[in-house]
Backbone as ProteinMPNN parsed JSONL, in Angstrom:
{"seq_chain_A": "MATNRLDILKQMIAQDPKNSFARYGLAMEYAKSGELEQAVSEFHALLAQDESYAAAYFHGGQALEKLGKVEEARAMYEKGIAVTTRKGDLHTRSEIQAALDMLPV", "coords_chain_A": {"N_chain_A": [[86.779, 97.309, 76.082], [86.236, 96.701, 79.326], [88.724, 95.252, 81.435], [89.839, 94.476, 84.08], [88.987, 95.059, 87.606], [89.746, 97.784, 88.148], [89.517, 98.869, 85.669], [86.882, 98.645, 85.357], [85.591, 100.074, 87.085], [86.64, 102.707, 86.745], [84.974, 103.076, 84.353], [82.265, 103.167, 85.126], [82.391, 105.397, 86.939], [83.305, 107.215, 84.942], [80.763, 107.342, 83.605], [78.96, 107.956, 85.594], [80.003, 110.505, 87.54], [79.257, 110.986, 90.133], [78.659, 108.57, 91.578], [78.837, 106.939, 94.356], [79.364, 104.474, 95.432], [80.586, 103.297, 93.402], [83.02, 104.969, 93.126], [84.428, 104.655, 95.969], [84.69, 102.033, 95.683], [86.703, 102.1, 93.889], [88.584, 103.749, 95.072], [89.315, 101.846, 97.142], [90.294, 99.743, 95.666], [92.656, 100.91, 94.601], [94.073, 101.413, 96.973], [94.225, 98.644, 97.768], [96.013, 98.005, 95.909], [98.295, 99.076, 96.676], [98.617, 101.573, 95.758], [98.497, 104.034, 97.084], [98.551, 107.004, 97.121], [96.708, 107.685, 95.051], [94.64, 106.424, 95.859], [94.143, 108.081, 98.363], [93.343, 110.359, 97.135], [91.074, 109.517, 95.626], [89.356, 108.934, 97.911], [89.162, 111.269, 99.238], [87.497, 112.707, 97.036], [85.54, 111.337, 96.813], [84.468, 111.933, 99.434], [84.342, 114.742, 99.188], [81.867, 114.999, 97.544], [80.047, 113.077, 98.817], [79.694, 113.733, 102.077], [78.784, 111.856, 104.253], [79.812, 109.216, 103.566], [80.932, 106.979, 105.618], [82.579, 104.953, 105.706], [84.835, 105.644, 104.372], [86.074, 107.455, 105.809], [87.539, 105.902, 107.653], [88.937, 104.076, 105.959], [90.325, 105.97, 104.256], [91.961, 107.009, 106.149], [93.602, 105.304, 107.143], [95.064, 104.86, 104.606], [96.346, 107.321, 104.427], [97.726, 107.043, 106.625], [99.616, 105.014, 106.273], [100.992, 106.28, 104.395], [102.461, 107.891, 105.782], [101.397, 110.54, 106.814], [100.513, 111.331, 109.119], [99.177, 113.429, 110.7], [97.496, 114.246, 108.792], [95.946, 112.156, 108.508], [94.956, 112.031, 111.247], [93.154, 114.04, 111.199], [91.342, 113.624, 109.299], [90.228, 111.288, 110.382], [88.906, 112.413, 112.741], [86.95, 113.911, 111.67], [85.306, 111.871, 110.635], [84.498, 110.912, 112.806], [82.871, 112.901, 113.677], [81.194, 112.985, 111.866], [80.005, 110.21, 111.938], [78.998, 110.368, 114.506], [76.789, 112.261, 114.393], [75.187, 110.969, 112.497], [74.535, 108.772, 113.985], [75.881, 106.257, 113.733], [77.226, 104.373, 115.271], [78.718, 101.957, 115.472], [80.602, 102.168, 113.377], [81.804, 104.559, 114.18], [83.085, 103.868, 116.576], [85.117, 102.154, 115.475], [86.787, 103.995, 113.704], [87.383, 105.571, 115.95], [88.949, 104.091, 117.517], [91.168, 103.516, 115.611], [91.978, 106.179, 115.51], [92.82, 106.343, 118.153], [95.194, 104.997, 118.115], [97.191, 106.331, 116.905], [100.457, 107.945, 117.014], [101.078, 110.259, 119.528]], "CA_chain_A": [[85.84, 96.541, 77.108], [87.049, 96.66, 80.814], [89.262, 93.767, 81.694], [89.802, 94.407, 85.128], [88.149, 95.878, 88.618], [90.18, 99.388, 88.03], [88.864, 99.596, 84.442], [85.499, 98.763, 85.229], [85.205, 101.106, 88.254], [86.964, 103.828, 86.022], [84.236, 103.535, 83.502], [81.084, 103.24, 85.998], [82.67, 106.89, 87.398], [82.99, 108.147, 83.741], [79.514, 107.423, 83.409], [78.299, 108.472, 86.53], [80.812, 110.698, 88.445], [78.529, 110.991, 91.671], [78.388, 107.249, 92.062], [79.837, 106.989, 95.39], [79.739, 103.064, 95.724], [82.014, 103.124, 92.445], [84.148, 105.796, 93.756], [84.733, 103.976, 97.089], [85.365, 100.952, 95.178], [88.067, 102.533, 93.114], [89.579, 104.04, 96.033], [89.797, 100.498, 97.771], [91.015, 99.083, 94.709], [94.156, 101.609, 94.51], [94.473, 101.134, 97.996], [94.839, 97.327, 98.145], [97.239, 97.629, 95.15], [99.453, 100.094, 97.033], [98.674, 102.931, 94.763], [98.215, 105.047, 98.1], [98.351, 108.481, 96.605], [95.444, 107.45, 94.205], [93.35, 106.166, 96.688], [93.491, 108.863, 99.007], [92.9, 111.486, 96.203], [89.363, 109.022, 95.373], [88.523, 109.203, 99.361], [88.979, 112.96, 99.057], [86.831, 112.959, 95.737], [84.222, 110.847, 97.336], [83.959, 112.645, 100.582], [83.656, 115.98, 98.662], [80.588, 114.916, 97.053], [79.134, 112.209, 100.022], [80.448, 113.576, 103.464], [78.207, 110.847, 105.001], [80.109, 108.047, 103.478], [81.429, 106.756, 107.07], [83.926, 103.824, 105.518], [85.832, 106.491, 103.442], [86.915, 108.168, 106.657], [88.461, 105.067, 107.911], [90.035, 103.32, 104.71], [91.173, 107.158, 103.839], [92.596, 107.627, 107.353], [94.387, 104.221, 106.928], [95.898, 105.028, 103.661], [97.194, 108.403, 104.812], [98.716, 106.615, 107.81], [100.446, 104.448, 105.511], [101.745, 107.115, 103.563], [103.44, 108.665, 106.807], [100.859, 111.529, 106.942], [99.939, 111.145, 110.474], [98.167, 114.656, 110.823], [96.249, 114.328, 107.832], [95.039, 110.707, 109.003], [94.191, 112.256, 112.334], [91.948, 115.255, 110.704], [90.271, 112.476, 108.72], [89.468, 110.314, 111.444], [88.524, 113.401, 113.532], [85.939, 114.434, 110.796], [84.67, 110.749, 110.541], [83.9, 110.668, 114.258], [82.038, 113.805, 114.026], [80.004, 112.315, 110.736], [79.309, 109.048, 112.237], [78.299, 110.669, 115.677], [75.728, 112.764, 113.842], [74.2, 110.107, 111.79], [74.244, 107.728, 115.004], [76.6, 104.983, 113.161], [78.099, 104.129, 116.493], [79.93, 100.968, 115.083], [81.882, 103.045, 112.604], [82.529, 105.661, 114.903], [84.002, 103.074, 117.264], [86.198, 101.775, 114.489], [87.525, 105.375, 113.47], [88.004, 106.018, 117.252], [90.021, 102.973, 117.838], [92.287, 103.808, 114.636], [92.491, 107.524, 116.157], [93.52, 106.019, 119.446], [96.312, 104.249, 118.08], [98.094, 107.212, 116.376], [101.249, 108.425, 117.995], [100.658, 111.438, 120.165]], "C_chain_A": [[86.825, 96.329, 78.45], [87.478, 95.275, 80.797], [89.454, 93.839, 83.163], [88.835, 95.19, 86.216], [88.45, 97.32, 88.42], [89.543, 99.951, 86.901], [87.345, 99.545, 84.857], [84.829, 99.702, 86.315], [85.343, 102.484, 87.617], [85.664, 104.048, 85.205], [83.031, 103.548, 84.167], [81.313, 104.953, 86.22], [82.725, 107.527, 86.049], [81.464, 108.188, 83.329], [78.571, 108.123, 84.307], [79.225, 108.889, 87.592], [80.306, 110.782, 90.066], [78.284, 109.462, 92.364], [79.361, 106.85, 93.063], [80.302, 105.449, 95.72], [81.146, 102.961, 94.455], [83.256, 103.709, 92.884], [84.74, 105.062, 94.888], [85.403, 102.737, 96.659], [86.56, 101.04, 94.528], [89.116, 103.025, 93.99], [90.055, 102.533, 96.689], [90.695, 99.666, 96.794], [92.571, 99.493, 94.659], [94.79, 101.34, 95.951], [95.217, 99.482, 98.403], [95.987, 96.766, 96.96], [98.569, 98.314, 95.35], [99.749, 101.429, 96.46], [97.853, 104.116, 95.656], [97.721, 106.36, 97.657], [97.174, 108.458, 95.83], [94.341, 107.171, 94.832], [92.985, 107.388, 97.558], [92.827, 110.102, 98.239], [91.145, 110.826, 95.779], [88.826, 108.974, 96.844], [88.073, 110.452, 99.227], [87.739, 113.266, 98.071], [85.349, 112.457, 96.392], [83.503, 111.603, 98.647], [83.617, 114.053, 100.477], [82.282, 116.029, 98.352], [79.428, 114.051, 98.152], [79.868, 112.435, 101.343], [79.955, 112.867, 104.247], [78.952, 109.576, 104.68], [81.471, 107.484, 104.335], [82.71, 105.94, 106.414], [85.029, 104.425, 104.978], [86.712, 107.023, 104.622], [88.031, 107.065, 107.357], [89.474, 104.57, 107.239], [90.792, 104.664, 104.253], [92.221, 107.195, 104.785], [94.074, 106.729, 107.264], [95.33, 104.423, 105.89], [96.854, 106.217, 103.745], [98.132, 107.933, 105.713], [99.973, 105.776, 106.966], [101.602, 105.241, 104.863], [102.762, 108.21, 104.449], [102.648, 110.239, 106.995], [99.871, 111.452, 107.952], [98.738, 112.219, 110.805], [97.307, 114.656, 109.981], [95.374, 113.044, 108.134], [94.044, 111.112, 110.037], [92.92, 113.4, 111.947], [90.763, 114.414, 110.093], [89.646, 111.715, 109.591], [88.611, 111.157, 112.417], [86.773, 113.725, 112.813], [84.769, 113.156, 110.766], [83.703, 110.538, 111.936], [82.918, 111.79, 114.18], [80.594, 113.276, 113.231], [79.072, 111.316, 111.275], [78.389, 109.524, 113.594], [77.014, 111.304, 115.239], [74.792, 111.842, 113.322], [73.932, 108.953, 112.954], [74.968, 106.264, 114.496], [77.736, 104.785, 114.372], [79.162, 102.761, 116.228], [80.98, 101.375, 114.425], [82.371, 103.848, 113.312], [83.385, 104.923, 115.924], [85.26, 102.709, 116.685], [86.984, 102.729, 114.123], [88.272, 105.703, 114.934], [89.229, 105.414, 117.542], [91.21, 103.306, 116.881], [92.948, 105.087, 115.032], [93.246, 107.316, 117.474], [94.79, 105.721, 119.128], [97.34, 105.094, 117.461], [98.878, 107.837, 117.366], [100.725, 109.927, 118.453], [101.638, 112.638, 119.579]], "O_chain_A": [[87.962, 95.858, 78.447], [86.856, 94.329, 80.313], [89.015, 92.766, 83.576], [87.95, 95.915, 85.762], [87.512, 98.114, 88.501], [89.082, 101.092, 86.871], [86.657, 100.537, 84.616], [83.631, 99.982, 86.311], [84.484, 103.349, 87.785], [85.177, 105.174, 85.302], [82.378, 104.324, 83.469], [80.5, 105.735, 85.727], [82.07, 108.569, 86.015], [81.056, 109.165, 82.7], [77.589, 108.756, 83.921], [79.453, 108.106, 88.514], [81.066, 110.626, 91.022], [77.803, 109.284, 93.483], [80.502, 106.482, 92.783], [81.413, 105.205, 96.19], [82.318, 102.637, 94.652], [84.326, 103.112, 93.001], [85.91, 104.8, 94.61], [86.483, 102.377, 97.127], [87.402, 100.144, 94.582], [90.313, 102.82, 93.79], [91.248, 102.231, 96.643], [91.679, 99.025, 97.16], [93.51, 98.697, 94.671], [95.987, 101.062, 96.028], [96.243, 99.209, 99.026], [96.606, 95.702, 96.943], [99.577, 98.268, 94.645], [100.732, 102.157, 96.598], [96.958, 104.859, 95.253], [96.559, 106.726, 97.837], [96.497, 109.469, 96.017], [93.221, 107.556, 94.496], [91.821, 107.786, 97.603], [91.886, 110.732, 98.721], [90.181, 111.584, 95.665], [87.596, 108.981, 96.876], [86.891, 110.78, 99.116], [86.982, 114.165, 98.438], [84.308, 113.114, 96.422], [82.297, 111.793, 98.804], [82.874, 114.63, 101.27], [81.545, 116.919, 98.777], [78.236, 114.343, 98.251], [80.593, 111.542, 101.782], [80.529, 112.968, 105.332], [78.784, 108.702, 105.531], [82.64, 107.504, 103.95], [83.836, 106.367, 106.666], [86.131, 103.881, 105.045], [87.936, 107.056, 104.495], [89.205, 107.379, 107.552], [90.642, 104.535, 107.626], [91.94, 104.48, 103.849], [93.367, 107.396, 104.382], [95.223, 107.171, 107.294], [96.498, 104.176, 106.188], [97.977, 106.178, 103.242], [99.294, 108.336, 105.657], [101.162, 106.036, 107.149], [102.795, 104.94, 104.817], [103.544, 109.048, 103.999], [103.402, 111.147, 107.344], [98.655, 111.491, 107.768], [97.591, 111.891, 111.108], [96.199, 115.079, 110.312], [94.155, 113.046, 107.963], [92.841, 110.85, 110.031], [91.844, 113.404, 112.546], [89.563, 114.522, 110.347], [88.437, 111.517, 109.479], [87.614, 110.619, 112.899], [85.711, 113.731, 113.436], [83.563, 113.387, 110.856], [82.546, 110.128, 112.024], [81.894, 111.488, 114.792], [79.444, 113.175, 113.66], [77.842, 111.349, 111.214], [77.234, 109.12, 113.732], [76.024, 110.82, 115.789], [73.617, 111.909, 113.681], [72.993, 108.196, 112.71], [74.517, 105.209, 114.942], [78.932, 105.057, 114.263], [80.257, 102.664, 116.781], [82.135, 101.075, 114.724], [83.585, 103.99, 113.164], [84.492, 105.424, 116.126], [86.336, 102.894, 117.254], [88.163, 102.382, 114.177], [89.457, 106.016, 115.046], [90.301, 105.976, 117.764], [92.309, 103.371, 117.433], [94.169, 105.23, 114.972], [94.179, 108.044, 117.815], [95.642, 106.188, 119.883], [98.469, 104.603, 117.457], [98.379, 108.26, 118.409], [100.026, 110.621, 117.715], [101.495, 113.797, 119.969]]}, "name": "protein", "num_of_chains": 1, "seq": "MATNRLDILKQMIAQDPKNSFARYGLAMEYAKSGELEQAVSEFHALLAQDESYAAAYFHGGQALEKLGKVEEARAMYEKGIAVTTRKGDLHTRSEIQAALDMLPV"}
């Protein structure tokens, strides 16, 4: 039986690997606990199956920045801007744009 959020989310994904919400939650739990490589891996897995999951671009980019992978973060933010523009999600687009604008040149 699962005893913590990570275990619960892992079980949910084991039962339904295409559960975007659970995968996003797992990525966020990894990020929150400082396991940034695992978080990035989960964000990439999520976006590979659901490229329209806009929040994953922002938080995935943030995790990449914390790992010092600025160019990978830039690429993730740019892809997120393209996706949110297509979807008409202007709020998330503006958040991703702000994060992109704060990256070193």
